C-alpha positions in Angstrom: 0.0 0.0 0.0 2.9 2.4 0.6 4.1 1.9 -3.0 0.6 2.6 -4.3 0.4 5.8 -2.1 3.9 6.9 -3.1 3.1 6.6 -6.8 -0.2 8.4 -6.5 1.5 11.2 -4.7 4.3 11.4 -7.3 7.2 10.4 -5.1 8.1 7.4 -7.3 8.3 6.8 -11.0 5.9 4.8 -13.1 8.7 2.2 -13.8 9.5 1.9 -10.1 5.9 1.5 -9.3 5.2 -1.1 -11.9 8.3 -3.1 -11.1 7.7 -2.8 -7.3 4.0 -3.7 -7.7 4.6 -6.9 -9.6 7.4 -7.9 -7.2 5.2 -7.3 -4.1 2.2 -9.0 -5.5 4.2 -12.1 -6.5 5.8 -12.2 -3.0 2.5 -11.8 -1.3 0.9 -14.5 -3.4 3.7 -16.9 -2.9 3.5 -16.3 0.9 -0.2 -17.2 0.8 -1.5 -13.8 1.5 -5.1 -13.3 0.4 -7.3 -10.2 0.4 -11.0 -9.7 0.4 -13.6 -6.9 0.3 -12.7 -3.4 -0.7 -8.9 -4.0 -0.5 -9.2 -7.0 -2.9 -11.3 -4.8 -5.3 -8.7 -2.0 -5.2 -5.8 -4.5 -5.9 -7.8 -6.0 -8.7 -8.3 -2.6 -10.3 -4.7 -1.7 -10.0 -3.8 -5.0 -11.6 -6.2 -4.2 -14.5 -4.7 -0.7 -15.0 -1.1 -2.2 -15.0 -2.2 -4.6 -17.7 -2.4 -1.6 -20.0 1.0 -0.3 -19.2 4.3 -1.3 -20.8 7.5 -0.6 -18.8 9.7 -0.1 -21.8 8.6 3.1 -23.7 10.1 1.7 -26.9 7.8 -1.3 -26.7 4.6 0.6 -26.1 1.9 0.3 -28.7 -0.9 2.6 -29.5 -3.4 2.5 -26.7 -0.9 1.5 -24.0 -0.8 3.9 -21.0 2.0 6.5 -20.8 3.7 7.1 -17.4 1.5 10.1 -16.8 -1.7 8.3 -17.8 -0.8 5.5 -15.5 -0.3 7.9 -12.6 -3.7 9.6 -13.3 -5.5 6.3 -13.4 -3.9 5.2 -10.1 -4.7 8.6 -8.5 -8.3 8.1 -9.5 -8.4 4.7 -7.9 -7.0 5.8 -4.6 -8.8 9.1 -4.4 -11.2 9.3 -1.5 -14.8 9.3 -2.6 
């Protein structure tokens, strides 16, 4: 959650966020961590947003999220309603 917050606040790069997110999710999953409820929904939404992001800008295709578009989508997900 700290990585998610740091990225939404602009204190880490999109590449650092994406790398760190995938690493943290793999580690949590391999350790048997499971979520439910609103937290699970948020994590699923972040996963879906990251599916549209390519770390290497040279490999991005039309329709892939840019770094700034990724940050905006994540900010929207974590913004209080």
